[in-house]
N, C-alpha and C positions, 0 to 999 in steps of 0.2 A: 657884717654878716647881717645887720639888721636889714639890710636891703634885699635878702634872699626871699623869694616869693615861692611859697609853697602851692602848687597848682594841683592838677589832677593826677599827678604821678606820685601822690604820697603813698608811702608803704611799698613801692616798688623799686627794685634796684634797676638802675639804668645801665645798659650794656652798650658800649661803644667799642670801636675798633682799637682804641687806645688802651683798652683794659688788658689785652694780650701783652706778651713779653715784647719789649721794644728791641729794635735792632734786627729785624728780620731781612733776608736778602731775597734776590730773585728766586733762587734755588731752594731755600728754606724760608718762606715768608712768615711762618709762625715761629720761628726760632727754636725749633724742637731740638735741633742738634746741641743746643746750649743746655737745655733742661736735662737731657738723656746723656749723662756722663759715663756712668760706670759700664753699662753694656747696651749700646745703642741698638744693635740689630735684634737683641732679644726683646727689648722693650718695644721696638717697632713690630715685631711679629706679635706680640701679646695685644697691641693695641689694634691689629689688623691693617697696619700700614703698609706691610708687604705682600706681595702676590703669593699664594699658596704654590710650593713646589709640585710640579707634576709627578705623579705615580706610575712607574712603568712596570710594577709588579702585577697589576691586574688590567686586562684589557677592557675597554669600555664595552658595555653591553648595548647591542643595537636594539632599537625600538621594534617591538613585534607587532605584526598587523594582525587583523582578526583571524585569518586562515591559519597562521601560525599558533595562535593561542588555542584554536579548536583542535589542532593537530597534538598539541600538548596535553590538552585534557582527554583526548580520546584514548581509551585503553588499548594496550597492545594485544593483538590477536596472535596467539600462538600457533595457529593453523596456517597464518599467512606467511610465506617464505620470506627471510630477511632480504632486504634490498629490493622487494618488488614494490612499484609505486602504488599509492593509494588510489583506489577508484574514485572519480569525481563525477558529479552531474555536469550537465551542458553549461551551467552558470558558473562552474568552477568549484562549488562547494562540495565537500566530501560526500559520498553516498552513506546513507544510513544503513547499516547491517540489519537485514529482516530476521528477527528471532523466529525460530520454527517452533511451533507448539509442542511440548512434551506430552507424550500420550503414555497412558498407564499400561501396564502388563495386559489387563483385561481388554482394552481398546485395541492394542496391537494384535492380540489373539483374534479378536472379532474381524479385524480387517484381514488378517491372513486367512481366515475361514471364508469369508466372502470371495477373496481371490481364488481360492481353490475351488469353490463351487462354480464360479464363473468359467474357469478353466476347464473344469469337468463338463460343464453344460456345452461349450462350444466344441469340445473334442468328441463328445457323444452324438451331438445333433448336427454335425456338420453337413450331412446329406439331406436335412429336412425331415428326418425320420422321427418326428416328434410323438411320443406315445400317447399324448393327450390332445393330439390334433383335432379330432373330432369333438372333444369336449369343449374346445374353443369355438369351433366353426358351428357346432349345433346345439340347440337347447336340449335339456334332457327330454327323451322320448321323441324328438322330432325327426321327421324323415328329411333325407338330404334333398333339398330343392333342385339339384342338378338332374336328379333322376325324372323330374317332372318335364323336362325339355327333351329328353331323349325318346326316340320313337321305338316302340317295342318291336316293330317289324324288323328293325336292324339286328336284333339279338336273337329273335326266335328261331330255335333249331340251327344256330350258327355256333362256330368255333370263335371264342372270345378270348383275348389277353387283356388283363389289367395291370399296367406297369405301376410300380409305386403304390401298392394297394394298401400300405399301412396295416391297420387291423381287421381290414376287410368288410367294413360296413357297406360301402357301394357295391363291392364285388358280391357279397351275400345277397344283397337286395336284387341285383340283377339275375343271380342264379335262382332265386326263389320266384320272382315276379315276373321276369321277362322270358323264362323257359329256354334257355340257351341249350344246345347240345352238350357244350363243354365249356366251362370258364376256368381260366387259370390265372390266379393273382400271384404277382412276384414282387419282392421287395429287397432291398440290399441289407435290411436289418433283420438278423436271425431271430431277435426276440419278438419283433412285431409279426413275423411269421407265425411263431408259436402261438401268440395270442389270437391271431386270425383263425387258425386251425382249431382252437378251443371254442371260438365264438360259433362255429358251425352248429353245434348242438343247441345253442340258444336260439336259433332261427328255426329250428325243427318244430313242427306241430307236436301235440300231444300224443298223437297216434303213433309217431316215429319211435321205433325201439332204439334205445341208446345203450351201448356197451362200454362202460368206463367213460372216457372223456369224449367219444366219438359215436356217430350212428352205427348201429349194429350191422348195417348194409355194408360199411366200409370193410368188414372183415371178410365178406363174401366176394365183395368186388375186387379188392386189392390184395387179400390175403395177409397173412401175419409176415413178420419180417423173416422168420426162420423157415417158412414154408417155400419150398422149391419143387415147383411143379410146371410142366408145359401144357397141362389141360386148359382149355379154353374156359373162361369164366363169363357169366352172363354180365351184360353191360346195360345200365339204365341211364337215360337222360333226364330223369327226373330229380328233383331236389331231394336230398342233399348229395346224390351221387353224381351230380354233374358239376361239381366244385372241388378245386383243390388248391392249395397254396404252396410256394416254393421260394427258397431264397436264392436270388440271383441278381447280379449287375448287368443291366441291359446294355451299358455302353462298352462296346469291343475295344480291344487294346490298340488296333490298327485297322486301316482301311482294306488291307488285304484279306482279312477275315471275312468281309462282306460277300466275297465270292462263293462262300460255303452256305450262305443263307437261302432257304427255300420257302416258298409260300406255304403258310401253315394255318392262318387265321383270317377269318372274315371281318372281324372288328378288332381293332386294338385302341385301347384307353390309354391316355397319359394326361391325368388331371393333375394340376398344380405341382408339377415337378420340373418344368423347364428351366425355372430359375437355378435349381439346385444342381441340375445336370451342367448348366452353363457356368456356374461358380466353380464346380469341382474339375471339370474337364475342358473349360474353355470353348472357344468358337469350334475347334476340330472336333471335340467331343459332342457338341451340339449338332452339328452337321452329320456326324457319323451316326448318332441316334436316330436322326430322321431318315437317313439311308436305309438303315436296318429295318425300320418300321415299313418303309415301303416294300422293301424286298420280301418281308415276311407276310404280307397281305396277298390274299387271293385276288385275281382280276374282279374288279366291282367292289372290293373291299372298302372299308372306312376307316379312317385314322381320326380319332376324336382327342384333340388337345385342349388344354385350359392354360394358355400361356399368361405368366405374371408380367407386369409392367416393369420396364427396366428401372424406373424409379425406387422399386422395392428392393433392387439387388444391394443398394449401397449399405444398408443397415446390417444385412447378413454377411457382407464381405468382410466386416471388422472381426469374424469370429476367429480367423487365424490368418496367418502369413500367406498360405497357399491360395486361399481364396481372394485375399487382397490383390495378390499378384495377377491372378486370372481375371479379376474384375477390371484392373487397370488396362488390360490388353484386349478386352471385348471390342470388337467392331461390328460383329454380326448381331444387330440388335433385334428385340423381338418384333418390332415392326417391319422388319426385313423377312421374316419368316414366310409369310404368305406367298410373296413374289418367287422367292427361292424354291419354295416346296412345288410350286406349279410350273415354273418356267425351267428350272434345273433338275428337280428330282423326278418330275413327271406326273404328278396328280393331275387330275382332269379339272376339278372345280372345288370351291370352297362353300359351305353354308355356315353362316355364323347365327348361333342361338344365344339369346340374352337371358340371363339369370337375375332375378330380382328378389327382393325380401330377404336377403342373406342377413346374419346376425350382425354383421359389421360390413360397412362398405368396401373394406379390403378384399371381401370374398365375393362381391358382385363383379365378377369377370366374365367376358364372353367365352363362350365354347365353340371352338371351330371345327367343323366336320370336313375333313378332305376325302375326296372320292378318287380311288385308283380306277383308271379307265379298264374297260373290258378287253381291249385290244391295245396294248402299249405300243408306242412307236417302234418300228423295226430298226430305226437308226439310232436308237437310244444308246447312250454311252454306258458301259458297265458301271455299276455304282462305286466299285472301288477305284474308279479313276475319275469320278467327278470332281 
């Protein structure tokens, strides 16, 4: 033992292969079967030497991908019918449901009130019968600039018809300043006609006697409603006895009624109404309107119109479904009016009058004056068959 050298392995236990139990075999190199005598299988299981038995009571859970995880996290929507596939974007990811804002009761009531007002407006003014039309077109106390381009000689001592007169500002100005023998203003709106009649006394001079809401001369000229007499009354062509207003729709129901129209007026005015006739009665109603005006003019008479541009139709066509349907079918555009009125209806010529200085550019529209010939063509086709 004296020859044993202590080297660098002092204090360490040296492990060699021969430290294990001897006598191992090829199938048991560590000789474990010899050491585990009482219950070898149990000891092997505790030592982890046996493979764990497969469990058949619970299936293996497959690995979830990202889309499956998102679907698990997404809350179930009770409104979606069961079994319906979930909507996805073009890249395959599920669409996010847009949450609609919740409105308070006051906000809902205000929204409903605005909708009702819009419906009422579109229903009441579908014919362009705006009761504040002149308040938009003219400044307070301003004279209508269209009167400045009209020739007084066309109206003096003549029979005049103003179609779509509204509250009668232009009609009353012509009656007072242009001295026509008689001028009649008509409108489809009964309320506007009532306002126009009341406006007569506002155009009267201080010397004109007024009885109630109308000039006193009206009682002498027209008589009271209850008065029934065949005695002739005196007739005056001076203002205010030369003007009256009446509710009437100038567009006839069919072309056959044109055969009953007789010449009655020397001048017919139709200012800023062609768009509304076109939207409410379509191409047929527009043509029928022109035919009636021609038939109702005396030879040598003038038809004065102020057509609106077709670009302005679209906004008003949204007022209701009838106007929208008529608008979609329009083929007889305003730029076609001139050729059709001359070549088909029979007017001799047209004179274009420009109006400038309007309150807004939308009202700066040309005025067309069509002249009916003194001697119409003998081979002309009856208006009801054009």
